[in-house]
C-alpha positions as CSV (number, residue, x, y, z in Angstrom):
1,M,-12.2,10.0,8.1
2,P,-11.6,6.3,7.7
3,E,-9.5,4.1,9.6
4,C,-7.4,1.1,8.2
5,Q,-5.1,-1.5,9.6
6,T,-1.7,-2.3,7.8
7,L,-1.4,-5.7,6.4
8,G,1.2,-7.2,8.6
9,S,1.0,-10.5,10.2
10,A,-0.8,-10.9,13.1
11,G,0.5,-8.8,16.2
12,K,2.3,-6.5,13.9
13,A,-0.2,-4.6,12.1
14,V,-0.9,-0.8,13.2
15,N,-4.5,1.2,13.0
16,F,-3.9,4.6,10.9
17,T,-6.3,6.9,9.4
18,Y,-6.7,9.1,5.7
19,T,-8.3,11.3,4.3
20,G,-9.8,11.1,0.6
21,C,-10.0,7.7,-1.3
22,V,-8.3,6.0,-4.0
23,N,-9.8,7.5,-7.0
24,Q,-9.1,11.0,-5.7
25,G,-5.9,10.8,-3.6
26,V,-5.2,10.1,-0.2
27,E,-3.4,11.7,2.7
28,I,-2.1,9.4,5.1
29,K,-1.9,10.7,8.9
30,Y,1.0,9.4,10.6
31,K,1.8,10.7,14.1
32,N,4.0,13.8,13.7
33,S,3.4,13.6,9.6
34,T,1.5,13.2,6.5
35,V,2.4,11.3,3.4
36,N,0.3,12.6,0.0
37,V,-0.5,9.5,-2.6
38,S,-2.2,11.0,-5.6
39,N,-4.8,9.5,-8.0
40,E,-2.5,8.9,-10.6
41,F,-0.4,7.2,-8.9
42,F,-3.1,5.1,-7.2
43,A,-4.2,4.5,-11.0
44,N,-0.4,3.5,-12.2
45,I,-0.8,0.5,-9.0
46,L,-4.1,-0.7,-10.2
47,N,-2.9,-0.7,-13.8
48,H,0.9,-2.4,-13.0
49,F,-1.1,-5.6,-10.5
50,R,-4.5,-5.6,-12.5
51,G,-5.4,-9.1,-11.8
52,V,-1.9,-10.0,-10.1
53,R,-0.9,-11.7,-6.5
54,V,1.9,-9.8,-5.2
55,A,4.1,-10.2,-2.3
56,G,3.6,-7.5,-0.2
57,G,7.5,-6.8,0.8
58,F,6.9,-3.6,3.2
59,K,10.0,-4.2,5.1
60,V,11.9,-1.3,4.6
61,D,15.5,-2.5,4.1
62,D,14.8,-5.4,2.7
63,P,11.9,-5.6,0.8
64,T,10.4,-8.8,-1.4
65,P,12.3,-8.5,-4.4
66,N,9.7,-7.9,-7.5
67,G,6.7,-7.6,-4.2
68,F,4.8,-4.4,-3.7
69,G,6.5,-2.7,-1.6
70,E,9.5,-2.3,-3.7
71,W,7.6,-1.0,-6.5
72,V,6.2,1.4,-4.8
73,R,9.6,2.5,-3.9
74,D,11.3,2.1,-7.1
75,N,8.2,4.0,-9.0
76,S,7.3,6.6,-6.7
77,N,9.0,9.2,-9.0
78,Q,5.4,9.3,-10.3
79,N,4.0,10.4,-7.2
80,S,4.6,14.0,-5.3
81,Q,6.8,12.8,-2.8
82,A,9.1,9.8,-2.2
83,L,7.9,6.6,-1.1
84,T,8.8,3.6,0.6
85,P,8.2,0.0,1.4
86,K,7.0,1.0,5.0
87,H,4.1,3.5,3.0
88,A,3.5,0.8,0.9
89,S,2.0,-1.0,3.5
90,R,-0.2,1.7,4.3
91,I,-1.1,2.3,0.7
92,A,-1.8,-1.7,0.3
93,A,-3.9,-1.1,3.2
94,I,-6.0,1.3,1.4
95,L,-6.4,-0.6,-2.0
96,V,-7.8,-3.3,0.9
97,C,-9.9,-1.1,2.7
98,E,-11.4,0.3,-0.6
99,R,-11.7,-3.1,-2.4
100,F,-9.6,-2.9,-4.9
101,A,-7.4,-5.9,-3.4
102,T,-7.7,-8.6,-1.1
103,R,-4.9,-9.4,1.5
104,E,-3.9,-13.2,1.7
105,L,-1.6,-14.5,4.6
106,D,0.9,-17.3,3.8
107,G,2.6,-18.1,6.9
108,N,4.6,-14.6,7.6
109,T,3.9,-13.4,3.9
110,V,1.3,-11.1,3.3
111,Y,-0.1,-11.4,-0.3
112,L,-2.3,-8.4,-2.1
113,N,-4.5,-10.2,-4.6
114,F,-5.7,-7.3,-7.1
115,N,-9.0,-7.2,-8.8
116,A,-9.0,-8.4,-12.4
Protein backbone atom coordinates (compact mmCIF):
# COMPACT_ATOMS: atom_id res chain seq x y z
CA MET A 1 0.00 0.00 0.00
CA PRO A 2 1.63 3.29 -1.06
CA GLU A 3 2.11 5.95 1.60
CA CYS A 4 2.11 9.66 0.82
CA GLN A 5 2.10 12.92 2.71
CA THR A 6 -0.42 15.69 2.13
CA LEU A 7 0.99 18.82 0.53
CA GLY A 8 0.38 21.29 3.35
CA SER A 9 3.06 23.68 4.50
CA ALA A 10 5.73 22.50 6.92
CA GLY A 11 4.28 21.05 10.09
CA LYS A 12 0.80 20.64 8.60
CA ALA A 13 1.43 17.64 6.35
CA VAL A 14 -0.28 14.35 7.23
CA ASN A 15 0.80 10.85 6.25
CA PHE A 16 -1.83 8.64 4.62
CA THR A 17 -2.10 5.44 2.62
CA TYR A 18 -4.06 4.45 -0.44
CA THR A 19 -4.56 1.49 -2.70
CA GLY A 20 -4.55 1.50 -6.49
CA CYS A 21 -2.94 4.07 -8.76
CA VAL A 22 -3.87 7.09 -10.85
CA ASN A 23 -4.32 4.99 -13.99
CA GLN A 24 -6.64 2.49 -12.28
CA GLY A 25 -8.35 4.64 -9.64
CA VAL A 26 -7.56 4.80 -5.94
CA GLU A 27 -9.10 4.20 -2.56
CA ILE A 28 -7.77 6.73 -0.05
CA LYS A 29 -7.63 5.48 3.53
CA TYR A 30 -8.82 7.74 6.33
CA LYS A 31 -8.91 6.80 10.00
CA ASN A 32 -12.52 5.56 9.93
CA SER A 33 -13.45 5.68 6.26
CA THR A 34 -12.28 5.50 2.69
CA VAL A 35 -12.77 7.72 -0.33
CA ASN A 36 -12.75 6.44 -3.90
CA VAL A 37 -11.35 8.45 -6.79
CA SER A 38 -11.93 6.92 -10.21
CA ASN A 39 -9.33 6.65 -12.94
CA GLU A 40 -11.70 8.71 -15.13
CA PHE A 41 -11.65 11.54 -12.59
CA PHE A 42 -7.86 11.43 -12.51
CA ALA A 43 -7.84 11.52 -16.34
CA ASN A 44 -10.08 14.62 -16.24
CA ILE A 45 -7.71 16.27 -13.75
CA LEU A 46 -4.65 15.51 -15.87
CA ASN A 47 -6.36 16.71 -19.03
CA HIS A 48 -7.64 19.93 -17.45
CA PHE A 49 -4.38 20.87 -15.72
CA ARG A 50 -1.85 19.60 -18.30
CA GLY A 51 1.20 21.88 -18.24
CA VAL A 52 -0.40 24.23 -15.70
CA ARG A 53 0.82 25.68 -12.40
CA VAL A 54 -2.11 25.99 -10.00
CA ALA A 55 -2.54 26.93 -6.35
CA GLY A 56 -3.55 24.00 -4.14
CA GLY A 57 -6.40 25.75 -2.33
CA PHE A 58 -7.10 22.87 0.05
CA LYS A 59 -8.98 24.88 2.72
CA VAL A 60 -12.46 23.32 2.93
CA ASP A 61 -14.39 26.45 3.89
CA ASP A 62 -12.40 28.88 1.74
CA PRO A 63 -10.59 27.24 -1.19
CA THR A 64 -8.44 29.44 -3.38
CA PRO A 65 -10.50 30.74 -6.33
CA ASN A 66 -9.51 28.83 -9.48
CA GLY A 67 -7.32 26.55 -7.34
CA PHE A 68 -7.04 22.80 -7.45
CA GLY A 69 -9.25 22.24 -4.38
CA GLU A 70 -12.05 24.37 -5.81
CA TRP A 71 -11.85 22.52 -9.15
CA VAL A 72 -12.00 19.12 -7.44
CA ARG A 73 -15.01 20.21 -5.37
CA ASP A 74 -16.82 21.74 -8.34
CA ASN A 75 -16.17 18.80 -10.67
CA SER A 76 -16.53 15.86 -8.31
CA ASN A 77 -19.88 15.05 -9.91
CA GLN A 78 -17.61 13.33 -12.47
CA ASN A 79 -16.45 10.98 -9.70
CA SER A 80 -18.36 8.19 -7.96
CA GLN A 81 -18.68 10.30 -4.78
CA ALA A 82 -18.57 13.96 -3.83
CA LEU A 83 -15.15 15.37 -3.01
CA THR A 84 -14.03 18.44 -1.08
CA PRO A 85 -10.92 20.63 -1.18
CA LYS A 86 -9.67 18.55 1.78
CA HIS A 87 -9.85 15.43 -0.40
CA ALA A 88 -8.00 17.41 -3.07
CA SER A 89 -4.99 17.62 -0.74
CA ARG A 90 -4.65 13.84 -0.80
CA ILE A 91 -5.46 13.60 -4.52
CA ALA A 92 -2.72 16.15 -5.21
CA ALA A 93 -0.27 14.23 -3.04
CA ILE A 94 -1.00 11.04 -4.99
CA LEU A 95 -0.39 12.89 -8.26
CA VAL A 96 2.97 14.07 -6.90
CA CYS A 97 3.88 10.64 -5.50
CA GLU A 98 3.14 9.06 -8.88
CA ARG A 99 5.06 11.84 -10.71
CA PHE A 100 2.21 13.41 -12.65
CA ALA A 101 2.96 16.74 -10.95
CA THR A 102 5.42 18.41 -8.63
CA ARG A 103 4.83 20.41 -5.47
CA GLU A 104 6.13 23.93 -4.92
CA LEU A 105 5.81 25.99 -1.76
CA ASP A 106 5.80 29.78 -2.15
CA GLY A 107 5.42 31.33 1.29
CA ASN A 108 2.38 29.58 2.73
CA THR A 109 0.88 28.76 -0.65
CA VAL A 110 1.23 25.28 -2.12
CA TYR A 111 1.36 25.09 -5.91
CA LEU A 112 1.05 22.09 -8.16
CA ASN A 113 3.03 22.04 -11.39
CA PHE A 114 1.41 19.53 -13.74
CA ASN A 115 3.48 17.74 -16.37
CA ALA A 116 2.92 18.85 -19.96
